[in-house]
C-alpha positions in Angstrom: 62.7 -1.3 42.5 65.5 0.7 40.9 64.6 3.2 38.3 64.6 1.9 34.7 67.0 3.3 32.2 66.0 1.2 29.2 62.4 0.7 28.1 61.5 -1.7 25.3 58.8 -4.2 24.5 59.6 -7.3 22.4 56.5 -9.4 23.0 54.4 -11.5 20.6 52.9 -9.8 17.6 49.5 -11.0 18.8 49.7 -8.5 21.7 47.8 -5.4 20.7 48.7 -3.2 23.6 51.0 -3.8 26.6 51.7 -1.8 29.7 55.4 -1.5 30.7 55.7 -3.3 34.1 57.6 -0.6 35.9 56.5 3.0 36.5 59.9 4.2 37.9 61.8 6.0 35.1 64.7 8.3 35.0 65.6 11.2 32.7 68.2 10.0 30.2 66.7 6.5 29.9 66.4 5.1 26.5 63.0 4.3 25.0 63.1 1.9 22.1 60.0 1.6 19.9 59.9 -1.1 17.2 58.3 -0.7 13.7 54.5 -0.7 13.7 54.6 0.4 17.4 53.9 3.6 19.3 54.8 4.3 22.9 52.4 6.4 25.0 53.2 8.0 28.3 50.2 8.0 30.6 49.8 9.6 34.0 47.0 10.7 36.2 44.4 9.4 33.8 45.8 11.5 30.9 47.4 10.3 27.7 50.5 12.5 27.4 53.6 12.3 25.1 53.6 9.9 22.2 56.7 8.3 20.5 56.9 6.6 17.1 59.4 3.9 15.9 63.0 4.5 16.8 65.3 5.0 19.8 64.5 8.0 22.0 66.6 9.4 25.0 64.1 10.8 27.5 64.7 14.4 28.3 62.6 17.3 29.5 62.6 18.5 25.9 60.8 15.5 24.4 58.3 14.9 27.2 56.8 18.4 27.4 53.3 17.2 28.4 54.7 15.0 31.2 57.1 17.7 32.2 54.3 20.1 32.7 52.5 17.8 35.1 55.5 16.6 37.2 57.7 19.7 36.8 61.0 17.9 36.4 64.2 19.8 37.0 66.6 20.3 34.1 69.8 18.2 33.9 70.8 15.0 35.7 69.1 11.7 35.8 66.1 12.7 37.9 63.7 9.8 38.6 60.0 10.1 38.0 56.9 7.9 37.8 54.8 7.4 34.7 53.0 4.6 32.9 54.2 3.6 29.4 51.9 1.7 27.0 53.2 0.1 23.8 50.5 0.0 21.2 50.7 -2.1 18.0 49.7 -0.2 14.8 49.9 -3.3 12.6 46.7 -4.7 11.0 45.1 -7.4 13.1 43.6 -9.9 10.6 41.5 -13.0 10.9 39.4 -12.0 13.9 36.3 -14.2 14.3 33.0 -13.0 15.5 29.8 -14.8 16.3 26.5 -14.4 18.1 26.7 -16.5 21.3 23.0 -15.9 21.8 20.4 -15.7 19.0 19.3 -12.3 18.0 15.5 -12.0 18.2 14.0 -10.3 15.1 10.5 -9.4 14.3 9.4 -10.4 10.8 7.9 -7.2 9.3 5.4 -8.9 7.0 4.0 -11.6 9.4 4.8 -10.1 12.8 6.4 -13.2 14.1 9.6 -13.0 16.2 12.3 -15.6 15.3 15.9 -16.2 16.6 18.7 -15.6 14.1 22.4 -16.4 14.5 25.4 -15.4 12.5 29.2 -15.6 12.4 32.1 -14.2 10.2 35.5 -12.5 10.2 36.9 -9.0 10.4 40.2 -7.2 10.5 41.2 -3.9 12.1 44.1 -1.7 13.3 44.7 1.1 15.7 44.9 4.5 14.1 44.9 6.7 17.1 46.9 5.4 20.1 45.7 8.1 22.4 42.0 7.5 21.9 42.5 3.7 22.0 44.4 3.7 25.3 42.0 6.2 26.9 38.7 4.6 25.6 39.6 0.9 25.5 42.5 0.1 27.7 42.4 2.8 30.4 44.3 1.7 33.5 43.5 -2.0 33.0 47.2 -2.9 32.6 47.0 -3.7 28.9 45.3 -6.5 26.9 46.2 -8.6 23.9 44.4 -8.7 20.6 42.1 -11.6 21.6 40.9 -9.8 24.7 40.1 -6.6 22.7 38.3 -8.7 20.0 36.2 -10.4 22.6 35.1 -7.1 24.0 34.2 -5.8 20.6 32.2 -9.0 19.7 30.1 -8.7 22.9 29.3 -5.0 22.4 29.9 -3.3 19.1 29.7 -6.1 16.5 26.6 -7.8 17.9 24.7 -4.5 18.4 25.6 -3.4 14.9 24.6 -6.7 13.4 21.3 -6.6 15.1 20.7 -3.0 13.9 21.7 -4.0 10.3 19.2 -7.0 10.4 16.4 -4.7 11.5 17.2 -2.0 8.9 17.4 -4.5 6.1 14.0 -6.1 7.0 12.3 -2.7 7.1 13.9 -1.3 4.0 13.4 -4.4 1.8 10.2 -5.6 3.4 11.3 -9.2 3.1 10.6 -12.0 5.5 13.2 -12.7 8.2 13.6 -16.2 6.8 14.9 -14.7 3.6 17.8 -12.8 5.2 20.3 -15.7 4.7 20.1 -15.1 1.0 21.3 -11.5 1.5 24.4 -11.8 3.7 26.4 -9.5 1.4 23.9 -6.6 1.7 23.5 -7.1 5.5 27.4 -7.1 5.9 27.6 -3.8 4.0 25.1 -2.2 6.3 26.8 -3.6 9.4 30.3 -2.6 8.3 29.2 1.1 7.7 27.9 1.2 11.3 30.9 -0.5 12.7 33.4 1.9 11.0 31.6 4.8 12.6 31.5 3.2 16.0 35.1 2.0 15.8 36.4 5.5 14.8 35.4 6.9 18.2 37.8 4.3 19.8 40.7 5.2 17.5 40.3 2.0 15.5 39.9 1.5 11.8 37.8 -1.4 10.4 39.8 -3.0 7.5 37.2 -5.5 6.4 34.1 -7.2 7.7 32.3 -10.3 6.4 29.4 -12.5 7.3 30.0 -16.1 6.5 26.6 -17.4 7.6 23.2 -16.3 8.9 21.1 -19.1 10.1 18.2 -20.1 12.4 17.0 -23.2 14.2 14.5 -25.0 11.9 13.0 -26.8 14.9 12.1 -23.5 16.7 8.3 -23.2 17.0 8.3 -19.6 15.8 10.4 -20.5 12.8 7.9 -23.4 12.0 5.0 -21.0 12.3 6.6 -18.4 10.0 7.4 -21.1 7.4 3.8 -22.2 7.5 2.7 -18.6 6.8 5.1 -18.3 3.9 3.9 -21.5 2.4 0.3 -20.4 2.6 1.1 -17.1 1.1 2.8 -18.8 -1.8 -0.2 -21.1 -2.4 -2.6 -18.1 -2.4 -0.3 -16.3 -4.9 -0.6 -19.3 -7.3 -4.4 -19.4 -6.9 -4.7 -15.7 -7.4 -2.6 -15.8 -10.6 -4.8 -18.6 -12.0 -7.9 -16.6 -11.1 -6.6 -13.5 -12.9 -5.7 -15.5 -16.0 -9.2 -17.0 -16.2 -10.9 -13.7 -15.6 -8.9 -12.1 -18.4 -9.7 -15.0 -20.7 -13.4 -14.6 -19.9 -13.4 -10.9 -20.7 -11.6 -11.6 -24.0 -14.2 -14.2 -24.9 -17.0 -11.8 -24.2 -15.5 -9.1 -26.3 -15.0 -11.6 -29.1 -18.7 -12.6 -28.9 -19.8 -9.0 -29.1 -17.7 -8.3 -32.2 -18.8 -11.6 -33.8 -22.4 -10.6 -33.3 -21.8 -7.2 -34.9 -19.9 -8.8 -37.8 -22.8 -11.2 -38.5 -25.4 -8.4 -38.5 -27.0 -6.9 -41.6 -26.0 -3.7 -43.5 -22.8 -1.7 -43.8 -22.4 -1.4 -40.1 -22.3 -5.2 -39.8 -19.7 -5.4 -42.6 -17.6 -2.6 -41.1 -17.7 -4.2 -37.6 -16.7 -7.6 -39.1 -13.7 -6.0 -40.8 -12.8 -4.2 -37.6 -13.1 -7.4 -35.7 -10.7 -9.0 -38.1 -8.2 -6.2 -37.7 -8.6 -6.1 -33.9 -8.3 -9.8 -33.4 -5.3 -9.9 -35.8 -3.5 -7.7 -33.4 -4.8 -9.6 -30.5 -6.8 -6.7 -29.1 -10.6 -7.0 -29.3 -11.4 -3.8 -27.4 -9.5 -1.4 -29.7 -11.1 -3.0 -32.7 -14.5 -1.8 -31.6 -13.2 1.7 -31.3 -11.7 1.5 -34.8 -15.1 0.5 -36.2 -17.0 3.2 -34.4 -14.6 5.9 -35.5 -14.9 4.7 -39.1 -18.7 4.9 -39.1 -18.6 8.3 -37.4 -16.2 9.5 -40.1 -18.5 8.2 -42.9 -21.6 9.9 -41.4 -19.7 13.2 -41.1 -18.5 12.9 -44.7 -22.1 12.4 -45.9 -23.2 15.5 -44.0 -20.4 17.6 -45.5 -20.5 16.9 -49.3 -22.2 18.7 -52.2 -25.1 16.6 -53.7 -24.3 17.8 -57.2 -20.4 17.4 -57.5 -19.5 15.6 -54.2 -17.1 18.4 -53.1 -16.6 18.6 -49.3 -17.8 21.7 -47.5 -18.0 23.0 -44.0 -21.1 22.7 -41.8 -23.5 25.6 -42.4 -22.4 26.3 -46.0 -25.3 27.4 -48.3 -23.7 27.1 -51.7 -21.0 24.7 -53.0 -17.6 26.4 -53.5 -16.9 24.1 -56.6 -20.1 24.2 -58.7 -22.3 26.8 -56.9 -25.1 24.3 -56.2 -27.4 25.4 -53.3 -26.9 23.2 -50.3 -29.7 22.6 -47.9 -28.6 22.2 -44.3 -30.1 19.3 -42.3 -31.5 21.5 -39.7 -32.9 24.3 -42.0 -36.5 24.4 -43.3 -37.3 25.5 -46.9 -40.4 27.8 -47.5 -43.0 25.9 -49.5 -43.9 29.1 -51.3 -40.6 30.7 -52.3 -38.0 28.0 -51.3 -36.1 30.3 -49.0 -34.1 28.4 -46.3 -35.3 29.4 -42.8 -33.8 28.6 -39.4 -35.4 25.8 -37.4 -38.5 26.7 -35.4 -39.4 29.8 -37.6 -43.2 30.0 -38.0 -43.2 32.4 -41.0 -40.8 32.7 -44.0 -38.3 35.4 -43.6 -38.6 36.3 -47.3 -42.3 36.1 -48.2 -44.1 35.7 -44.9 -45.7 32.4 -45.9 -46.6 30.2 -43.0 -43.9 27.6 -42.4 -46.0 24.4 -42.3 -44.7 21.1 -43.7 -45.4 20.8 -47.4 -47.7 18.0 -48.5 -48.2 16.2 -51.8 -51.2 17.5 -53.7 -52.0 13.9 -55.0 -51.6 11.7 -52.0 -51.3 14.2 -49.1 -47.9 12.7 -47.9 -45.5 15.1 -46.1 -42.8 16.3 -48.4 -39.1 16.9 -47.5 -37.9 20.5 -47.9 -37.0 21.3 -51.5 -38.5 18.1 -52.9 -39.6 18.3 -56.6 -41.4 14.9 -56.6 -43.4 13.1 -53.9 -41.5 10.3 -52.4 -44.7 8.2 -51.9 -46.7 8.5 -55.2 -44.1 10.1 -57.5 -46.3 13.1 -58.4 -44.6 16.4 -59.3 -44.9 18.9 -56.5 
């Protein structure tokens, strides 16, 4: 075959990469590269000089990498051998993918393995002709877009889809049967992985979509998993009903306790009844009991801290009222029956007069008198 002096590829736009049929080339030959194409010289397993769109006259000056290998002499139309690949840089749209065989996935919640299938579309383009020819085409003689797409479906796309399925199930902790409702999320996971994988082959993923994720409803494992999901849903309904009844029972018991307190005698019963009304008005029985208890505690503390003469409040341990000067007997102190001096609890003799600190008794009826009493609480005699 005579050396070629004009190199050009005008094939179909569906062809992604094509190897020029002849390897015999001469210096001075014209290389014509169309728009959205690149021409790559390839020899000895190496991707060498790369040409963009335009008309190029081959000389030793514009093929320096090839010149270095074959050591062409300067001048003349010296023949040489090299492979030329025309690579399309245009976007390849509308590529279909699908799982020829079901992908077996383990349900993370019920530990049942079921077969899933899926299909969709994607688009891509070559961004690095050197990497693409070396990694994908090699010395196979070229391939069109359909051949390349078929290779990707069998390897990269299916493996990334399977990995995306697994990651989604683990991260979301949903049943495998619920994946068809999340095709968008799964597609996003798969496209991220595909972009990374494609970049190593000099390819850019333009878009990726999942049109359907489905499973065979007649598969035994799918039937078993459906049965588990139905049982889990039934138990959830029963559990919710049980919790509602339990909460209602607790509320009823709290209402009964408050009602009993409200029906009781005395101020405590009245206070608890009022608290029950407030609590139930807010729909909260438990806090109503706390309100009543705090109110009674506050009243008790108020009674302990007020002057018996003028009613002024005073701190615990105060001996004389700061408002009227009235002497205030503390609840835990003991007055001497002889001199009236207040003594600390447990003292056997008065700190003032030395009198024995025995409980005073009424001279008329012998009843025990409270400290500081002026009249007997039993017979009314003056002490």
